[in-house]
N, C-alpha and C positions, 0 to 999 in steps of 0.2 A: 600842040595837039598831041604829040607823041608822049609828051610828059604826062599828060592826063591819062592817056591810054595805059601807060606803064603803071601808073598809080592805081588805076582801076583794076588792072590785072593783079597787082600785088595784093590789093585788098581782097580781091576775089579769092586768090590763093590762100590768103591768111584765113579768110572765112571758112574756106573748104577745109583747111588744116585743122582749124579749131573744131569744125564739125566732125572731122575724122577722129580727132583726139577725144572729143566727148563721146563719140560713138564707141571708141575703143575702151574708154573708162567704164562705160555702162556695160559693155560686154564682159569686162574683167570682174566686176562686182557680181554679175549674174553667175559667172563661172565659179567664183569663190563661194557664192551661196549654194550653188548646186554641188560643189565638190567638197568644200571644207566643212560645211555644216554637218553633213552626215558623218564625216570623220570625227568631228568634235563630239557629235552625239554618241558615236561608238566609243570614243575615248572616255567620255563622261560615264557611259554605262560600264566600261571596263574598270574605270576608277571606282565606281560604286561597287562593282563585283569584288574588286580587290579589297575595298574597305569592308564589305560584308565578310569576305573570306578572312580578312585580318581579324575582324571581330570574332568570327567563328574560331579561328586559330587561337585567338586570345582566350576565348571561352574554353576551348579544348585544353589549352595550356593550363588554365586555372583548374579545370577538372582533373587534368593529369597531375598537376601539382598537389591538389587535394587528395587524389588517389594515392600519389606517392607518399604523402603525409600519413594517410590511413594505413598504407602498406608498412611504412616505417613504424607507426605506432603498433600495428599488428605484430611486426617483427619484434619490437621491444617487449610486447606482452607475451609473445611466444617465447622469447629469451627468458623473461621473468618466470613464465610458466615452467620452462625447462629447468631453470634454477630451483624453483619451488619443488618441482617433481624430483630433482636430484636430491634436494635437502630432505624431502619426505622419504625418499628411498633410503637415504643414509640413516634418518631417524628410525625408519622401519627396521633396518638392519641392526641398529643399536638396540632397539626394543626387542628384536628377536634374540640377539645375543644375550641381553639381560634376562630374557625369559628362559633361555637355555641355562644360563648360570644359576638363575633362581631355581630351576628344576633340579639342577645338579646339587645345589645346596639343600633343597628339600629332600632329594633322594638320600643325600649323605646324612641329613638330620634324621630321616626316617630309619635309615640303617643304624645310626648311632642310638636312636631311641629303642630300636629292637634289641640291640646289644645291651644297652643299659637296663632294659626291662628284664632281659635274661640274667644280667648280673644282679639286679635288684632281687629277682626271684631267688637266685642262689644265696644272696645275703639273707633274705627273709627266711629261706629254708635253714640256713646255718643258725640264724637267731632262734628259730624254732627248736633247734637241737642243742642250744647252749646248755640246757639242763639235762641233756641226754647222757647221763653218766651210767656206765655199765660196770657191774661188779667184776673185779678182776680176781681178787683173792680174799679169803677170810682166815684169820688166825685167832686162836684163843690161848693166851699165855696165863699160866696158873701161878698163884701166889700162896706162900705159907699162911697159916692161921694168924690173924691179926697183924700181918706184915704187908709192907708195900715195897719190898725189895725184889728186884729182878734176879732170877736164878740164871745160871749159865745156859741151861736148856731154853729158858724164856728168851734170852738174848739171841740165841741161834734161830729161834722161830721168827723173831722180828727181823733178823738179817735176811732170812729167806723170803719173808713176806714183801719187803720193800726193795729187794735186790733187782727186781724186774722193772722198776719204774724210774730208775735214775735217768734214763735217756728220754723220758716222757715228761712234757711240760704240763699237759692237760690232765691232771689227776687231783683227787682229794682223798684224804685219809680220815676215817671215822675211828675214834678211840672212845670206848665206853667201859668204865670200871664197874665191877659188881662185887658183892659179898654174899655169903650164905645168909640164911634166915635168922641166925642167932644174933642176939644183941638188939639194942634199941634202934629205931629208925634213924635218928640223927647221927649216931655214931657210925652206922653203916654207910650213910651218905658221905660222911667225911672220909672214911676209910676207902670207899670206892673211888672218890675223887683223887686221893693220894696215889692209889694204884694207877689210875689213868694218867696222872701227871708224871709219874715215873716213866711210863712208856713214852710219853711225848718228849720228855727230857732226853731219853735215849735216842729217839728218832732224829731229833734236831741236832744233838751234839755228835752222834756217831755216824749219821747218814746225811747230814746237811739238808734235811727236809724243812722247807720254810714253814714257819708257824701259820702263815696265812692259808696254807693248804691243809691244815689239821683242824678237825672239829672234835672237841673233847667234852666228855660229860661223865660226871660221877652219878651213876644211875641208882646206887644203893643196892637193895637185895635183888638177886637174880630171881626171875619169876618162874624159872624151870622147877619142876617137881624135886623136892629135897627130902626124900624119905630115908636115905641111907647116908653113911659117912662118905661113900664114894660120890653120891649126888652133891653133898655139901662141898667136897673137894673141888669138883668141877665148877661150882658156883663162885668160888673165890678166884676170880679171873679178870682179865682185861680183854675185851673182844676188839680185834683190829680188823677193819674192812678197808680195802683199797679199791677206789673207783677210778675209771678212766673215761674221759670225755669221748664220745663217738658222734661224728657228724654224718654218719651213714644212716639214711632213713630206714634201711632194712633192720637195723638194730634197735630202732625207736620202739619203746613200749615193752621191751622184753622184761620179763619178771626178774627180780633180783635173784631169784632162786636158780636162774639159768647158769649161774657160775658156781653152783654148789660143788661142782666137780673139783674145784680148786681148794675147797675147804680141807683143812687138816683134820681128817677123820679120826686120827688117833687121839686128838685132843678134844674134839667137839662131841664125839659120840658118847653116849651114856652106857656104862657097863651094866651087867646084870645086877639086880639088887643084892646087897651084902648085909651083913648083920648090923644092927643099929649101934652107933658109937656116940659118945658124949658130944654135945653141941659145941661148935666152934665157929669163928668168923675168919 
């Protein structure tokens, strides 16, 4: 009887234990559901927020990266622009320097042109006066009848006439021979030429006057009036004229007679009429 009672008691206790254990398990699940689930929900929400934030951060990082790339490209462009600006500035400086040099060369060329124009004007002026010969002196040396020989007095006249031109390079000498009106024309031309040649010979041999500076002509009969023996004596002559080149415009166009003061009046002047004498050359 005791054994059954104990067995029954054990079974009861076991049943109660199981009931208590089951009741405890149910209470734990309920607690978990009430406590853990909200936490899990919050964790899930937090994870979602973290994921969203991570995505936003990733997007921001991409935007920042693109911005940095844009900034880098902008910096590169700015650097290139700076280099281009520096190169342009250097080119502008070179262009300005070249312009200054060109202006200086132009000014120098203009100055040289003005100087050359002045020199050309001077040369032109000198060319214009290359034929501006002024009469320096005139001499008339006389010859005996039908003769072409220089007398001592004639030589002294020639010495005096050319004595003042030895230091001058720009001169010419005119030598013209004449006869009186007697004789035929051909003979008078030949005789006048011989007289002129005799004067030229004396000037070149005794005074070293170059032939290129002497112009000679046998003119034949002197056209001066020959009514008397004295007139005919003065017609038997060689007329010597010395000209000097003048480059001074003030002397241009002066008449040859402006130098008549140098003419040997004792030889060139005509004396008073004398009695008529036999004709001679």
